[in-house]
C-alpha positions in Angstrom: 125.2 107.7 89.0 125.2 109.8 85.7 127.3 113.3 85.2 123.2 115.2 84.9 122.1 113.8 88.0 125.4 115.0 89.7 124.9 118.4 88.5 121.4 119.0 89.1 122.1 117.6 93.2 125.1 120.2 93.5 122.6 123.1 91.6 119.8 122.2 94.3 122.8 122.0 97.2 123.9 125.7 96.0 120.5 127.1 95.8 119.3 125.7 99.1 122.1 126.8 100.9 122.6 129.9 99.1 119.1 131.4 100.3 119.5 130.3 103.8 122.4 131.8 104.3 121.4 134.9 102.1 118.4 135.1 104.7 120.7 135.4 107.5 122.9 138.0 105.6 119.9 140.3 104.9 118.7 140.6 108.0 121.4 141.1 109.8 122.4 144.1 107.4 118.8 145.4 107.8 119.5 145.4 111.2 123.0 146.9 111.5 124.8 143.5 112.4 128.3 143.6 111.3 128.7 140.9 108.6 132.5 140.1 108.1 132.0 136.9 105.2 129.6 135.4 103.0 131.1 132.4 102.0 128.9 130.2 99.7 131.0 126.5 99.6 133.8 125.1 102.3 137.1 124.5 101.1 140.0 127.7 100.1 138.5 130.6 98.1 138.1 130.8 94.6 136.8 134.3 93.7 136.5 137.0 96.3 135.0 140.5 96.6 134.6 143.4 99.3 131.3 145.2 99.7 129.8 147.6 102.3 132.3 146.2 105.2 131.4 141.8 103.6 133.8 140.2 102.1 131.7 137.5 99.7 133.5 134.3 98.8 133.4 131.7 96.7 134.7 128.3 97.4 134.8 125.1 95.3 133.0 122.6 98.3 129.2 123.3 97.6 128.1 121.2 99.9 127.6 124.2 102.8 127.9 128.0 103.0 128.1 130.2 106.2 127.1 133.7 106.3 130.2 135.1 109.8 129.5 138.2 111.8 133.1 140.1 113.3 133.6 138.6 116.9 136.7 141.8 117.3 135.2 144.6 119.8 138.2 146.6 118.4 136.7 146.4 115.2 136.4 150.0 113.6 132.4 149.7 114.6 132.0 147.4 118.0 127.6 148.8 118.2 127.7 146.7 115.3 129.0 143.4 116.4 126.2 140.2 116.7 126.7 140.6 120.4 126.2 143.7 121.0 123.2 144.1 119.0 119.3 143.7 120.6 118.3 140.4 121.5 115.2 140.4 119.5 118.1 141.8 116.3 120.0 138.6 116.9 116.7 136.3 117.0 115.0 137.8 113.8 118.8 137.3 112.2 119.1 134.0 113.5 115.6 132.8 112.2 116.3 134.3 108.6 117.8 131.5 107.7 115.2 128.9 108.1 112.5 130.9 107.3 113.7 131.8 103.1 114.2 128.3 102.7 110.2 128.2 103.5 109.7 131.1 101.5 111.9 129.3 98.5 110.2 125.9 99.0 106.6 128.5 98.3 108.3 129.8 95.2 109.3 126.3 93.8 105.6 125.2 95.3 104.2 127.9 92.7 106.2 127.4 89.7 106.1 123.6 89.5 102.1 124.4 89.8 101.5 126.9 87.3 104.1 124.9 85.3 102.3 121.5 85.5 98.6 122.3 86.1 96.0 121.2 88.0 97.3 117.3 87.7 100.1 118.0 90.0 96.7 118.3 92.9 95.4 116.0 94.3 92.4 116.2 96.3 90.8 114.8 99.0 88.1 113.5 97.4 87.8 109.6 97.5 87.4 107.6 94.5 87.2 104.5 95.9 86.6 102.7 99.2 88.0 98.8 99.5 85.6 96.1 100.3 85.8 94.8 103.7 88.4 97.6 104.1 88.2 99.9 107.8 87.2 102.5 105.9 84.0 101.2 104.9 83.3 99.7 108.4 83.5 103.4 109.4 81.2 104.6 107.1 83.4 106.0 104.3 82.0 105.9 100.4 83.6 106.7 97.2 82.6 111.2 97.0 83.2 111.5 100.1 86.0 114.6 100.6 88.1 114.0 103.7 88.4 117.7 105.6 90.5 117.1 108.8 92.8 114.2 110.0 92.2 114.2 114.0 91.3 117.9 114.5 94.0 119.3 111.3 93.2 120.4 108.4 94.3 118.7 105.5 93.3 119.8 101.9 95.9 117.3 99.7 95.5 113.9 99.6 99.3 113.1 100.1 98.4 114.8 103.6 96.7 111.8 104.4 99.0 109.5 103.0 101.7 111.1 105.0 100.0 111.0 108.3 98.9 107.2 107.2 103.0 106.0 106.4 103.6 106.9 110.4 100.7 105.7 111.8 101.7 103.1 114.7 97.5 101.3 114.3 95.9 103.6 116.7 92.4 104.9 115.9 92.4 108.2 113.6 89.3 110.5 113.5 88.5 111.7 110.4 86.0 114.1 109.3 84.9 114.0 105.6 82.1 116.1 103.7 79.0 115.0 101.8 76.2 116.0 99.9 77.2 119.5 102.0 77.4 118.4 105.3 80.2 117.2 107.7 80.3 113.3 109.0 83.0 112.7 111.6 84.1 108.6 111.5 87.0 106.6 113.6 88.6 104.5 111.9 91.2 102.1 113.1 94.0 101.2 109.8 94.7 97.4 109.5 98.2 96.6 108.6 99.3 96.3 105.2 101.8 93.0 104.9 102.2 94.1 101.0 103.4 98.1 101.8 104.2 97.6 105.0 102.5 100.2 107.0 98.6 100.6 108.4 95.9 101.8 105.9 92.2 102.7 105.9 91.6 101.3 102.4 90.9 104.5 100.4 91.7 105.4 97.1 92.9 109.0 96.2 93.1 110.1 92.4 90.9 113.0 91.3 92.8 116.6 90.9 91.0 119.7 91.3 89.3 120.9 88.3 89.1 124.6 88.7 92.3 126.7 88.0 92.5 130.3 88.6 95.2 132.3 90.0 94.0 132.6 93.6 93.9 128.0 93.6 97.6 128.6 92.0 98.7 130.5 95.3 96.4 128.6 97.8 97.7 125.1 96.8 101.0 126.2 97.0 100.7 127.5 100.8 99.4 124.1 100.8 102.0 122.0 99.4 104.2 123.6 101.4 102.2 123.0 104.6 102.5 119.7 103.2 106.0 119.4 102.8 106.6 120.9 106.5 104.5 118.2 108.0 105.6 115.7 106.3 109.7 116.6 108.3 107.6 117.0 111.4 106.2 113.4 111.1 109.5 111.9 109.7 110.5 113.6 113.0 108.5 112.9 114.9 108.7 109.1 114.0 112.1 108.8 114.2 112.3 110.0 118.3 109.6 107.9 118.6 111.4 104.9 116.7 108.6 104.4 113.9 111.3 105.2 111.8 114.9 104.1 111.8 118.4 106.5 111.8 118.5 104.9 107.8 115.4 107.1 106.5 117.2 110.0 107.3 119.7 111.1 103.7 123.0 113.3 103.8 124.3 114.7 100.3 125.2 111.4 99.3 121.6 110.1 99.9 120.3 113.0 97.9 122.2 112.6 95.2 121.2 108.9 94.8 117.5 110.6 94.8 118.2 113.0 92.4 119.7 110.2 89.9 116.7 107.6 90.7 114.2 110.7 89.8 116.4 111.6 87.4 116.4 108.7 85.4 113.0 107.4 85.8 111.8 111.6 84.2 114.4 111.7 81.6 112.5 109.7 79.3 109.2 112.6 79.2 111.8 115.4 78.6 113.4 118.0 80.0 110.7 119.9 81.3 109.6 116.9 83.4 113.1 116.7 84.4 113.0 120.5 85.7 109.5 120.2 87.1 110.8 117.3 89.3 113.8 119.0 90.2 111.9 122.1 90.8 110.4 119.5 92.9 113.2 117.7 95.4 114.8 121.2 95.9 111.3 122.5 97.2 111.4 119.5 99.6 115.1 120.0 100.5 114.6 123.7 101.5 111.2 123.1 103.3 113.3 120.2 105.1 116.3 122.3 105.9 113.9 125.2 107.1 112.2 122.9 109.6 116.1 120.8 110.9 117.1 123.9 111.4 114.7 124.7 113.9 115.7 121.6 116.1 116.2 123.1 119.6 119.7 121.5 119.1 123.0 123.7 119.9 124.6 123.9 116.9 121.8 124.1 114.6 119.3 127.8 114.2 117.2 126.1 116.6 119.5 125.9 119.6 121.3 129.3 119.5 117.0 130.9 119.2 116.7 128.7 122.4 119.6 130.5 123.8 118.3 133.6 122.7 114.8 133.2 123.8 116.6 132.4 127.4 118.4 135.7 127.3 115.1 137.5 126.7 113.9 135.8 129.4 116.0 136.7 132.0 117.1 140.2 130.1 120.6 138.6 131.0 122.9 136.6 128.1 124.2 133.0 128.7 127.8 133.2 129.4 129.8 132.5 126.4 131.9 130.0 127.8 128.6 128.2 128.2 127.7 128.6 124.6 130.8 128.0 123.6 130.4 123.9 125.5 126.9 123.5 124.5 127.9 124.0 120.5 131.1 122.7 120.5 129.2 119.2 122.2 125.9 119.7 119.4 128.4 120.6 117.2 130.5 117.4 117.8 127.3 115.2 117.9 126.4 116.3 114.8 129.3 115.1 112.8 128.9 111.9 114.3 125.7 111.5 113.0 126.2 112.8 109.8 129.1 110.2 109.5 126.7 107.6 110.7 124.1 109.1 107.8 126.7 109.4 105.2 127.4 105.6 105.6 124.3 104.5 105.5 123.7 106.5 102.1 126.9 104.3 101.1 125.5 101.2 102.0 122.2 101.9 99.9 123.7 102.9 96.8 126.4 100.0 97.1 123.4 97.6 97.5 121.5 98.8 94.5 
């Protein structure tokens, strides 16, 4: 693993985490919630300064960050404590972290598409349908444009591919456009031994022709949506047992990914490296945003569940029960991280 790839990994992680925690910070402050400390990194404090009652700290270990709320009821403004703020202010504050990650993913998407042009956007028009394939049997032809996959709108060829990667072989309803009219076909994918997954026998390869500012924004939204859907599909695959825990990546695995992509792109020059790093940052940011919304203790999603329960009951969950749930959830999360890191190391050693 080269020094540049390690540096790129650290930069990407820092940007993604800082934006996540900044989301919590800015929405908390806009709702009058007292933020005690804002960290970037973990470990002993290297640099710090205080502004508007908040201590900002830079710490040496870049794999994390935190937005710390004041909990001392004896503080000078107890009404600004997190737990004394309105439940909806707290919901917005907790949700802001993942939401800012999605916004960051959109920013990277706009940068990628603006700098690389239409060549990065592969639309859902078929350029080839394999002879004897499930797609040909269902009546699809080259030139058809896939519009929906099991009723869900698709605008990028990668969306169809991602759905197919986690397919269990069940028949799929494809809505496609031909000569200005829409048709629907039910396609049963066939398992391909070479690729180790179910496939339709279709080939994409056409990029977007018209490139305008409106298209840049529209397809940036599609690109982020694709990454959000891929994260959701991956989580679904894990829960259903179609994907193993070894498919998850921690910081070590992410560094390995960055190293592989850096080594592949560096021969094409710095612009290619930067675009690929932007793409990785987009993927990591979107994934972090969605993963944090999982309704699990110790994640933002778990806190949101407790806050919505409070909003419905008009009564907060007891601090003791909340602390116990968060402790158990944090312990399980640490165990998962150890397993993921162990698998990451095995992958790197096995290369």
